[in-house]
C-alpha positions as CSV (number, residue, x, y, z in Angstrom):
1,M,30.1,69.0,51.8
2,I,26.9,67.5,50.3
3,H,24.6,65.8,52.6
4,Y,22.1,62.9,51.6
5,R,18.8,62.3,53.2
6,V,17.1,58.9,53.3
7,S,13.4,58.8,53.7
8,V,12.5,55.9,55.9
9,P,8.8,55.3,56.7
10,P,7.9,54.5,60.2
11,K,7.8,50.8,61.2
12,T,4.1,50.0,61.4
13,E,2.4,46.6,61.1
14,N,1.1,47.3,57.6
15,N,4.5,48.5,56.4
16,M,6.2,45.3,57.8
17,N,3.7,43.1,55.9
18,T,4.3,45.1,52.7
19,A,8.0,44.6,53.1
20,V,7.6,40.8,53.5
21,T,5.5,40.7,50.4
22,D,8.0,42.7,48.4
23,E,10.8,40.3,49.5
24,K,8.7,37.3,48.3
25,N,7.9,38.9,45.0
26,K,11.6,39.7,44.5
27,E,12.5,36.0,45.1
28,I,9.9,34.8,42.6
29,T,11.0,37.4,40.1
30,D,14.6,36.6,40.4
31,K,13.9,32.9,39.8
32,S,11.5,33.4,36.9
33,Y,13.5,35.9,34.9
34,P,17.3,35.6,34.5
35,A,19.4,38.7,34.9
36,S,20.4,38.6,31.2
37,L,16.8,38.5,29.9
38,Y,17.0,41.9,28.3
39,S,19.3,43.6,25.9
40,E,21.5,46.6,26.5
41,S,18.7,49.0,25.6
42,S,16.5,47.3,28.2
43,A,19.3,47.4,30.6
44,V,19.5,51.1,30.2
45,S,15.8,51.5,30.9
46,S,16.2,49.2,33.9
47,A,19.1,51.2,35.1
48,Q,16.9,54.2,35.2
49,N,14.7,52.3,37.6
50,T,17.5,51.7,40.2
51,P,17.6,53.9,43.3
52,E,19.2,57.3,42.8
53,L,20.9,59.3,45.5
54,I,19.1,62.6,45.7
55,P,21.3,65.3,47.1
56,S,19.9,67.2,49.9
57,S,21.4,70.1,51.7
58,T,19.2,69.7,54.6
59,S,19.9,66.1,55.6
60,S,22.8,63.7,55.5
61,T,20.5,60.7,54.7
62,P,20.3,59.8,51.0
63,K,16.8,59.5,49.5
64,F,15.8,56.7,47.1
65,P,12.9,56.8,44.7
66,P,10.1,54.3,45.1
67,R,11.2,50.7,44.3
68,R,9.7,49.1,41.2
69,S,9.4,45.3,40.5
70,S,11.9,43.6,38.2
71,S,9.2,41.6,36.5
72,A,8.2,41.9,32.8
73,D,5.6,44.5,33.8
74,S,8.4,47.0,34.4
75,I,9.6,46.9,30.7
76,P,8.8,50.2,29.0
77,L,6.0,50.1,26.5
78,L,8.2,51.4,23.7
79,D,10.7,48.5,24.2
80,L,7.9,46.0,24.0
81,L,6.7,47.5,20.7
82,S,10.2,47.1,19.2
83,P,11.2,43.4,19.1
84,S,14.8,44.3,18.3
85,N,15.1,45.9,21.8
86,V,14.3,42.6,23.5
87,S,16.8,39.7,23.1
88,V,16.4,36.5,25.1
89,E,19.6,34.7,25.8
90,L,18.4,31.2,25.3
91,N,21.9,29.7,25.7
92,R,21.5,30.4,29.5
93,H,18.0,29.1,29.8
94,K,17.6,25.8,31.5
95,T,15.0,24.4,29.0
96,Y,17.3,25.3,26.1
97,K,20.3,23.6,27.7
98,W,18.2,20.5,28.5
99,M,16.9,20.2,24.9
100,K,20.4,20.8,23.5
101,N,21.9,18.0,25.7
102,Y,19.0,15.7,24.9
103,G,19.5,16.3,21.2
104,R,23.2,15.4,21.5
105,K,22.4,12.3,23.4
106,L,19.8,11.3,20.8
107,N,22.3,11.9,18.0
108,D,24.9,9.8,19.8
109,R,22.4,7.0,20.3
110,R,21.5,7.2,16.6
111,K,25.2,7.0,15.6
112,K,25.8,4.0,18.0
113,K,22.7,2.1,16.8
114,F,24.6,0.5,13.8
115,H,28.2,-0.3,14.0
116,I,29.0,0.2,10.3
117,S,32.0,1.6,8.6
118,K,32.1,4.8,6.5
119,E,32.2,2.8,3.3
120,D,29.0,0.8,4.2
121,R,27.3,4.0,5.4
122,I,27.9,5.5,1.9
123,K,26.5,2.4,0.3
124,W,23.5,2.5,2.6
125,M,22.8,6.1,1.7
126,K,23.1,5.3,-2.0
127,V,20.6,2.5,-1.7
128,L,18.1,4.8,0.0
129,N,18.7,7.6,-2.5
130,D,18.1,5.2,-5.4
131,K,14.8,4.0,-3.8
132,F,13.6,7.5,-3.3
133,E,14.6,8.5,-6.8
134,R,12.6,5.7,-8.4
135,A,9.7,6.5,-6.2
136,Y,9.7,10.1,-7.2
137,V,9.9,9.1,-10.9
138,R,6.9,6.8,-10.5
139,I,4.9,9.4,-8.6
140,D,5.8,12.0,-11.2
141,K,4.5,9.8,-14.0
142,T,1.3,9.3,-12.0
143,T,0.6,13.0,-11.6
144,K,2.1,14.4,-14.8
145,A,0.0,14.5,-18.0
146,S,1.6,13.9,-21.4
147,Q,1.3,16.3,-24.3
148,T,-1.1,13.9,-26.0
149,E,-3.4,13.8,-23.0
150,K,-3.4,17.6,-22.8
151,I,-4.4,17.9,-26.5
152,S,-7.1,15.3,-26.0
153,F,-8.5,17.1,-23.0
154,A,-8.7,20.4,-24.8
155,A,-10.2,18.8,-28.0
156,V,-12.9,16.8,-26.1
157,T,-13.8,19.9,-24.0
158,Y,-14.2,22.0,-27.2
159,I,-16.2,19.3,-28.9
160,I,-18.7,19.3,-26.1
161,F,-19.0,23.1,-26.3
162,L,-19.3,22.9,-30.1
163,S,-22.0,20.2,-30.0
164,G,-24.1,22.3,-27.7
165,L,-23.6,25.3,-29.9
166,V,-24.6,23.4,-33.0
167,I,-27.7,21.8,-31.4
168,G,-29.0,25.2,-30.2
169,K,-28.0,27.4,-33.2
170,H,-27.8,25.1,-36.2
171,P,-29.5,21.7,-35.4
172,E,-29.7,20.9,-39.1
173,Q,-25.9,20.6,-39.2
174,F,-25.5,18.3,-36.2
175,H,-25.6,15.1,-38.2
176,I,-22.6,16.4,-40.2
177,L,-20.6,17.1,-37.0
178,Y,-21.5,13.5,-35.8
179,T,-20.2,12.1,-39.1
180,V,-16.9,14.1,-38.9
181,L,-16.3,12.9,-35.4
182,F,-17.0,9.3,-36.3
183,A,-14.6,9.6,-39.3
184,V,-11.8,10.9,-37.0
185,L,-12.2,8.7,-33.9
186,M,-12.9,5.3,-35.5
187,P,-9.6,4.9,-37.4
188,I,-7.8,5.7,-34.1
189,R,-9.9,3.1,-32.3
190,F,-9.3,0.5,-35.0
191,I,-5.5,1.0,-34.9
192,T,-5.3,1.1,-31.1
193,Y,-7.5,-2.0,-30.5
194,Y,-5.7,-4.1,-33.1
195,K,-2.3,-3.2,-31.5
196,I,-3.4,-4.3,-28.0
197,G,-5.4,-7.4,-29.2
198,Y,-8.9,-6.0,-28.8
199,G,-9.8,-6.3,-32.5
200,F,-12.8,-8.5,-31.9
201,Y,-14.4,-5.8,-29.7
202,L,-14.9,-3.7,-32.9
203,A,-17.7,-6.2,-33.9
204,D,-19.8,-5.3,-30.9
205,L,-23.4,-4.0,-31.1
206,C,-22.5,-0.4,-30.4
207,Y,-20.3,-0.1,-33.5
208,Y,-23.0,-1.9,-35.5
209,V,-25.6,0.7,-34.4
210,N,-23.4,3.6,-35.3
211,V,-22.9,2.1,-38.8
212,L,-26.7,1.7,-39.1
213,L,-27.2,5.4,-38.1
214,L,-24.7,6.5,-40.8
215,I,-26.5,4.4,-43.4
216,Y,-29.8,6.1,-42.4
217,I,-28.3,9.6,-42.5
218,W,-26.4,9.4,-45.8
219,I,-27.9,6.4,-47.8
220,L,-31.5,5.6,-46.7
221,P,-32.9,8.7,-45.0
222,S,-36.4,7.8,-46.3
223,S,-36.5,4.4,-44.6
224,K,-39.1,4.3,-41.8
225,M,-37.8,0.9,-40.7
226,L,-34.2,2.2,-40.3
227,F,-35.4,5.2,-38.4
228,I,-37.3,3.2,-35.9
229,S,-34.5,0.7,-35.5
230,C,-31.9,3.4,-35.0
231,A,-34.0,5.2,-32.4
232,S,-34.7,2.0,-30.6
233,F,-31.0,1.0,-30.4
234,S,-29.8,4.5,-29.6
235,W,-32.3,5.3,-26.9
236,G,-32.3,1.7,-25.7
237,T,-29.2,-0.5,-25.5
238,L,-26.5,2.1,-26.2
239,S,-27.8,4.8,-23.8
240,F,-28.4,2.3,-21.0
241,A,-25.0,0.8,-21.5
242,V,-23.6,4.0,-20.0
243,I,-25.3,3.1,-16.8
244,T,-24.8,-0.7,-17.0
245,W,-21.2,-0.8,-18.1
246,R,-20.2,2.6,-16.5
247,N,-18.9,4.3,-19.6
248,K,-16.8,7.3,-18.5
249,L,-16.2,10.7,-20.0
250,V,-12.5,11.1,-19.3
251,P,-11.4,14.0,-21.6
252,H,-7.6,13.3,-21.4
253,S,-8.1,9.7,-22.6
254,I,-8.9,9.3,-26.3
255,D,-10.0,5.7,-25.7
256,K,-12.5,6.5,-23.0
257,S,-13.8,9.6,-24.8
258,T,-14.4,7.5,-27.9
259,S,-16.3,4.9,-25.9
260,T,-18.5,7.7,-24.5
261,F,-19.0,9.1,-28.1
262,I,-20.2,5.9,-29.6
263,H,-22.7,5.3,-26.8
264,V,-24.0,8.8,-26.1
265,L,-24.0,10.7,-29.4
266,P,-26.3,8.3,-31.4
267,G,-29.1,9.1,-28.9
268,V,-28.4,12.8,-29.2
269,V,-28.5,12.6,-33.0
270,M,-31.9,10.8,-32.9
271,Y,-33.2,13.5,-30.4
272,V,-32.1,16.3,-32.8
273,I,-33.7,14.6,-35.8
274,T,-36.9,13.9,-34.0
275,H,-37.4,17.1,-32.0
276,Q,-35.0,19.9,-33.0
277,L,-35.2,20.0,-36.8
278,P,-37.9,22.1,-38.5
279,H,-40.7,20.1,-40.1
280,E,-39.9,21.4,-43.6
281,F,-36.3,20.4,-43.3
282,K,-37.2,17.0,-42.0
283,Q,-39.5,16.3,-44.9
284,K,-36.7,17.2,-47.3
285,R,-33.6,15.7,-45.5
286,F,-35.0,12.9,-43.3
287,P,-38.4,11.9,-44.8
288,G,-38.3,8.5,-42.9
289,S,-38.8,10.3,-39.6
290,V,-41.9,12.2,-41.0
291,K,-43.6,9.0,-42.0
292,L,-43.8,8.0,-38.4
293,E,-46.5,10.1,-36.8
294,H,-47.0,7.8,-33.7
295,W,-44.6,5.2,-32.4
296,E,-45.6,1.8,-33.5
297,L,-44.5,-0.6,-30.7
298,M,-45.0,-3.9,-32.6
299,H,-43.2,-2.6,-35.7
300,G,-40.4,-1.3,-33.5
301,I,-40.0,-4.7,-31.9
302,L,-40.1,-6.6,-35.2
303,Y,-37.7,-4.2,-37.0
304,T,-35.3,-4.1,-34.1
305,S,-35.4,-7.8,-33.6
306,F,-34.6,-8.5,-37.2
307,L,-31.6,-6.2,-37.3
308,Y,-30.4,-7.5,-33.9
309,F,-30.4,-11.1,-35.0
310,V,-28.7,-10.2,-38.3
311,W,-25.8,-8.8,-36.2
312,Q,-25.8,-11.5,-33.6
313,L,-25.7,-14.4,-36.2
314,S,-23.0,-12.7,-38.2
315,Y,-21.0,-12.1,-35.0
316,H,-21.1,-15.7,-33.9
317,Y,-20.4,-17.1,-37.3
318,F,-17.4,-14.9,-38.2
319,I,-15.9,-14.6,-34.7
320,T,-17.2,-17.3,-32.4
321,I,-16.9,-20.1,-35.0
322,K,-14.4,-18.9,-37.6
323,R,-12.0,-17.4,-35.0
324,A,-12.4,-20.1,-32.4
325,D,-8.7,-21.0,-32.4
326,Q,-7.7,-17.4,-31.8
327,I,-10.1,-17.1,-28.9
328,K,-8.7,-20.3,-27.3
329,N,-5.2,-18.8,-27.6
330,G,-6.3,-15.7,-25.6
331,Q,-7.9,-13.4,-28.0
332,V,-10.4,-11.3,-26.1
333,T,-14.1,-11.0,-27.0
334,S,-17.0,-9.3,-25.3
335,F,-18.6,-12.7,-24.6
336,E,-15.5,-14.1,-22.9
337,Y,-15.1,-10.9,-21.0
338,L,-18.7,-11.0,-19.7
339,R,-18.4,-14.7,-18.7
340,K,-15.4,-13.9,-16.5
341,A,-16.8,-10.6,-15.2
342,F,-20.1,-12.2,-14.0
343,A,-18.5,-15.5,-13.0
344,N,-19.3,-15.0,-9.3
345,K,-22.8,-13.6,-9.8
346,P,-25.9,-15.7,-10.1
347,I,-26.5,-15.0,-13.8
348,G,-22.9,-15.7,-14.6
349,K,-22.9,-19.0,-12.7
350,L,-26.0,-20.1,-14.5
351,V,-24.6,-19.3,-18.0
352,N,-21.2,-20.9,-17.2
353,S,-22.8,-24.0,-15.8
354,L,-24.4,-24.8,-19.1
355,P,-22.7,-27.3,-21.5
356,E,-21.3,-26.0,-24.8
357,P,-22.6,-24.4,-27.0
358,F,-25.5,-23.3,-24.8
359,P,-23.6,-20.5,-23.0
360,V,-23.5,-18.7,-26.3
361,V,-27.2,-19.2,-26.8
362,A,-28.0,-18.1,-23.3
363,F,-25.9,-15.0,-23.7
364,T,-27.6,-14.1,-27.0
365,L,-31.1,-14.5,-25.4
366,I,-30.2,-12.4,-22.3
367,Q,-28.8,-9.6,-24.5
368,Y,-31.9,-9.7,-26.7
369,G,-34.1,-9.4,-23.6
370,Y,-32.0,-6.5,-22.4
371,Q,-32.6,-4.8,-25.7
372,L,-36.4,-5.3,-25.6
373,G,-36.5,-4.0,-22.0
374,T,-34.5,-0.9,-22.7
375,M,-36.4,0.1,-25.8
376,S,-39.7,0.1,-24.0
377,L,-39.3,3.8,-23.2
378,C,-38.9,4.8,-26.8
379,P,-42.6,5.7,-27.4
380,I,-42.3,8.3,-24.5
381,F,-39.2,9.8,-25.9
382,F,-40.6,10.0,-29.4
383,Q,-43.8,11.7,-28.4
384,H,-42.5,14.1,-25.7
385,K,-39.6,16.4,-26.4
386,Y,-38.8,17.3,-22.8
387,A,-38.8,13.7,-21.7
388,A,-36.3,12.9,-24.5
389,S,-34.2,15.9,-23.6
390,A,-34.1,15.0,-19.9
391,F,-33.2,11.4,-20.7
392,V,-30.3,12.3,-23.0
393,S,-29.1,14.9,-20.5
394,F,-29.2,12.2,-17.7
395,I,-27.2,9.8,-19.8
396,F,-24.5,12.4,-20.5
397,L,-24.4,13.5,-16.8
398,T,-24.0,9.8,-15.8
399,S,-21.0,9.5,-18.1
400,C,-19.5,12.7,-16.6
401,Y,-20.1,11.4,-13.1
402,N,-18.4,8.1,-13.9
403,G,-15.5,10.0,-15.3
404,A,-15.2,12.1,-12.2
405,T,-15.2,8.9,-10.1
406,Y,-12.5,7.6,-12.3
407,Y,-10.3,10.6,-11.7
408,V,-10.7,10.5,-8.0
409,D,-10.5,6.8,-7.5
410,F,-7.9,5.9,-10.1
411,Y,-5.3,8.6,-9.6
412,G,-5.9,8.8,-5.8
413,K,-5.4,5.0,-5.4
414,K,-2.5,5.0,-7.9
415,F,-0.7,7.7,-5.9
416,Q,-1.5,5.9,-2.6
417,K,-0.1,2.6,-4.2
418,E,3.2,4.3,-5.0
419,V,3.5,5.7,-1.5
420,L,2.8,2.3,0.1
421,R,5.2,0.7,-2.3
422,L,8.0,3.1,-1.2
423,Q,7.1,2.5,2.5
424,D,7.3,-1.3,2.0
425,E,10.7,-1.0,0.3
426,L,12.0,1.1,3.2
427,N,10.7,-1.3,5.8
428,K,12.3,-4.3,4.0
429,T,15.6,-2.4,3.8
430,E,15.4,-1.5,7.5
431,S,14.8,-5.1,8.5
432,R,17.7,-6.2,6.4
433,L,19.9,-3.7,8.0
434,A,18.7,-4.7,11.5
435,E,19.4,-8.3,10.7
436,A,22.8,-7.6,9.5
437,Q,23.4,-5.5,12.6
438,R,22.4,-8.4,14.8
439,S,24.9,-10.6,13.0
440,T,27.6,-8.0,13.5
441,D,26.8,-7.7,17.2
442,D,26.9,-11.5,17.7
443,L,30.4,-11.6,16.0
444,L,31.6,-8.7,18.2
445,A,30.3,-10.4,21.3
446,K,32.0,-13.7,20.4
447,Q,35.3,-12.0,19.8
448,N,35.0,-10.1,23.1
449,F,34.2,-13.3,24.9
450,D,37.3,-14.9,23.4
451,G,39.3,-12.0,24.6
452,S,40.3,-10.7,21.3
453,S,40.3,-7.0,20.5
454,V,38.4,-6.0,17.5
455,S,39.4,-2.8,15.8
456,A,37.1,-0.6,13.8
457,N,38.7,-1.8,10.5
458,A,38.0,-5.4,11.4
459,T,34.2,-4.8,11.6
460,P,32.3,-6.8,9.0
461,K,31.1,-4.7,6.2
462,L,27.4,-4.7,5.5
463,G,26.6,-5.7,1.9
464,T,29.7,-8.0,1.7
465,T,30.2,-11.7,2.2
466,D,31.3,-11.1,5.8
467,S,27.7,-10.4,6.8
468,S,25.0,-13.0,6.8
469,V,22.5,-10.6,5.1
470,S,23.2,-8.2,2.4
471,I,21.4,-4.8,2.5
472,I,22.7,-3.5,-0.8
473,S,19.8,-4.7,-2.9
474,N,17.5,-2.9,-5.2
């Protein structure tokens, strides 16, 4: 017969306190960790921790190994390193059960919120799907670039690179590049503006100055008067228009890139002719620029004023007077646009308060004063190369900054507008559904009050004539 020996420590005060503490720890552990917390592999390792009967031939009392806590600290390290060895049975956990029951109750409440038939529920889902589909199409159009925009972006970016290359390596060829770009972009501008009713914009001062510059380059390169006038207009009104009217360099838009071209490049051409070309080449190709050794301020004012009033008088005669009927019928001109744009500002209120035809006269004089003020810096740009270079660079950077602002503000606000529009549509649809639901509840309450039983098939269908409000609307 095999005898078992149990080793029992003597009952001392310290041992009794330890036993009480072990009992409390056991109760806490049993409450904190369910019995099914570990997988079978963990159960095996836990089974190894259970007391074993150690046979002893010298005593009949069985001996147990020291008891270990059943807390998480007793899990073997190798089991913790292998997540597959630990499986938590969430279906027995109280928190999981509570969340599952709460989800069922919430789902039941959501189902009971609207007493609608299956047919109406299908119609309701179709309406929502259509609204989301239209919203996705609008957002996709907002964020997706067309093939033309991609080509325009690549072309404008390359033209900027090519312009810098030509200015630095072959400045004597830059006026040719300018002429080619003008010949390509202007027909596109003419066709586009006439289609959208902006044909009268093509008679503005910026186009007039570009034509004067082409005349100087290819017809009258020896004219001192034309050189001074082109420099005054290019470094004056056209360059400052980028700041005043916020011209934007938007590479994906041919229209906005063309506007930047006709305002920025004339100043760059005059900079190249004045400071970048060798003196021998200038004497042969542009003798008018060599004749001017120092900037003549009075001659500059006289020449520029003469050419300015030639343009202004022609503009008002052929457009303001000869096309007065078209302007009254809604044809847009730069003068009418400025009158509306500055209507709430002091200068706009002053001009609009004048009797006809004095608003046109006031506009002409204000624009002429603007030209004289902006050309006052031309003597500095003519005498100092680095000042002219810094000025032209500043104008180009301003157009780039305006273009960046356009990208951020325009597309960001457009996307936000589409999201708000979708949210508004969903709110309106939800309010219609709630109103229809209230009408249905009132009818059910009335029928219950009368003692009549209402079957599910007799429930009024939303979106039909039985309901006071239709939700099936686009």
